[in-house]
C-alpha positions, 0 to 999 in steps of 0.5 A: 486453408487460413480458416481451418488453421483459425479454427484449430488454433481456437479449439486448441486455445480452448483446450488449454484452458479447459479444467484451468483455475482462474488463479492458474490463468491468472499467474500464467498471464502475469509471468507474461507481463512486463508491467507486473514484472516491473512492479513486482522487482521494484517491491521486491528490492524495496522490502529487501532493503527495508529487511536488510537496512540494519545491516546494509546502513554504513553508519548510525543514521543518529550519530553526528559524526559529520557535525564539523563540516556544518555550517549553518551560517552559510547553509554548508552541510558535508558533501559526498566524501570516501565513506559517505556517498551521499554526504551528510544532512544538516545535523551531520549524520550520514544521508545514506543510511538515513535513507536506508533506515528511512525505507524500513520505517516507511514500510512498516507504516505502510503495511501497518496502515494497510494491515488495520484498515483492511481488518476495519473493512472486513468487519464493516463490509461483512456486517453490511454484506451478510446482515443487510437491512438497517444495518447495512444502510448504517454502515454504508451512510458512515462509508459514503460520509468518509468517502466524501472527504479527500482522504489526505484532509481526513487523515490529516485532521485525525492525526491532528487530533492527538496531543502526541504525535507519533509513528503509531498516530501516522498509522493510524490516521491512514488506517482509518481512511483506508476502512471505507474503501475496503468495507465498500468493495467487500459489501458489493462482492458479498451482495453479488455472492448472495445470488451465487448457485452455491449460496443459493444450494447451501440456503435450500439445504437448510445450512445456517446463515452464519456458516454461508456467510463464512464459509461460502460468501466471505471466503469467495468475496476476498479475492478483489479486497485482497488485490485492492490492498496492494494498491492502498498500500501506494496511497497509504505511504504517499499519505504517511510521508505527507503527514510526517512532512507536515510534522504529524509524525514521529517528532524523534528524528533520530528514527528517519523516515522518508516524508520526515526526511522531506519536512527537515530540509525545507529550510535549506531546499534552495541551496541543497535540494538533492537532500528532498530529490533522494527520498521523494524519488524513493517514495514515487518509485516505491509507490509506482511499484505497488501501483503497477502490481496491483493494476496488473493483479487486478487485471489478471484475476477478473473472469472477464479477462480470462481467455 
C-alpha cells in the first residue's frame, strides 16, 4: 500500500513539473524559502528608505543645528532628545537625518559600481567566449592577474590614483574590481553554450556567427551573471564603505555616506561608540540582505536543483 502511494506521489510530482519553465519552477521554490523572503524584505526596506530618505529625514543633514551642545574639549556631543532620537554628531548635525540620507548615497554607489562592472564584464566575457583564440587567452590572462589580487587592495590602489577623491572615483574603483568576476563567469557560460543543440543547429543551417552569439549564446548565458550581480552588490557596498572609511571617498561630509560616517567618529569612538555602531549595523544588514537573496536565487535557478 505504501509502495503504491509512493509511486503515485512520484507521478503527481512529474506531472506537476512537466511543461513548467525553469523560471516558474524557481519562483515557486523562492516563494517557499524563508531565507529568500528575509533577504528580499531587507532589500525592499533598504531601497524604500533610500528613495524616500529626503522626505523621511526630519532635518537637514548638513545643518549644525545642535552645535551649541558640542564641547570638543570634553568630547561631548548632543545626546538623544526630543526631535533628535539619535542625538547629534561631532558637528552638531542630526544623526538620524545623516543616517537616512547616507542610505541613499550607499545605494547609489552600490548600484553604480555594479552596473559599470557588469557592463565591462559583459564586453570582455563576450569577446573571450565568442571569439576565442588569442583574444580569449589575452582577456583571461588580464582577468587572472586582477583576480590574483585581494579585491579591497586593488580597489584601494585604483582609488588612490585619483588626485581628487569623490563619490565617482569610489564607484569607478569598485566597478573595475568587479569586472573580472563578471567576465570570467560570462565566458564560462558562453563556452558551455557553444556545444548546445540550438547553437549547433544554427551553425549547421548557416546562420552568421554574430547572429549566433547575440541571439542564441549571449541571451542564454546571462542568467548566472544577473544572479551574480546581486551578490556583487553586497561586496560593492562593503568595499565602497571601506574606501570612504579610509578617506578615499567624497571629501564633502555635507553629503553623508555610511563608510564616511564610520571614519568621522574614530577620534571619539571610545566615548561615543554608538556613532559608529549605527552605520556599521546598517552596512552589515544590507550586505546580508543582498547575500541571502543572491544565494537563494543561484540555488533556485540551478537546473540541477529542479525537482
